[in-house]
N, C-alpha and C positions, 0 to 999 in steps of 0.2 A: 810511227803514227804521223800523219800529215799535219803540217801547219797551214794556217790560212786566215782569211778574214771572216769575222763574224759580226753580227749586229744584235743588240738588245733593243727590242721595240717596247717603248712605253705606250701602251695602248690608250690609256686615259688621256694622254697629253699629245698624242700623235708625234712623238719624237723618236728618233732612231739614233742610237749610240753605236758607232762603228769602230771596231778595234781589230787587232790581229793577235794571234797566239800560236804557239806550238801546241801540239797534242790537242787539236781542235775538238775531237770527239769527247775528250774529258773535261772540256771547259765549262759547260753549263752546270754540271753538278758542283764544280768548284765555286762557280759564281753564286749559286744558290746558298752554299755554305757561308760564303762571305756576306751576302746580303742578309741572311737570317741571323747571323751573329753580329751584324752592324759594323763589319770591318771592310766593306768595299772601299777601295781607295778614292773613288770619285765621289766627293761629298754630296753634290747635288743629286746624283743618281741614287745614292744611298738614302738621302732624305725623301726622294720621291717614292722609293721602295717602302720606306717606313710609313709615309703618309697615305699611300694608295693601296695598301692591303697586300703587298708582296706579289708573289708569282701569279696571282689571278689577273694582274694588270700588266704583266710583262711577258714577252716571248723571246725566244732565242732563234736566230737564223744564221745559216752559213752563207758564204759568198754566193754559192750556187743558187740559194733561195732568193737572193736580192739582186743578182747581177743584171737582170733585164729591167729593173725598175728605173724608169727615166726620171723619176722625181728625186732620186738620190744623186745629188750633184757630186761629180768627181769620183764615183765609186770605181769606175774603170781605171782612172788615173791612180787611185790608191792601189788597186790590184797590180798595175804595171810597175809602180814604184816598188812594191813588195817583191815582185819577181826579179827586178833588177838588183835589189839588195841581196837577195838570195844567191844570185849568179855571181855576185861579188865584184 
């Protein structure tokens, strides 16, 4: 299963949290489990989840979904850095 860059969009706050992961297709269900159980490691994002009503205010996007968004500063650099790290 492919690894890659993904983003969690906080719709109510117009914030985008960009991360990377292996097994990208399995990531959203895992994140939902973490958020719903209160165990997501990023405390501010967990608090926003708790305060804003959970998945109704958040969405999950892969790099392909956000690659052309010019308002996401350094998204292409992040992708390039990730490719270089994988190439070793």
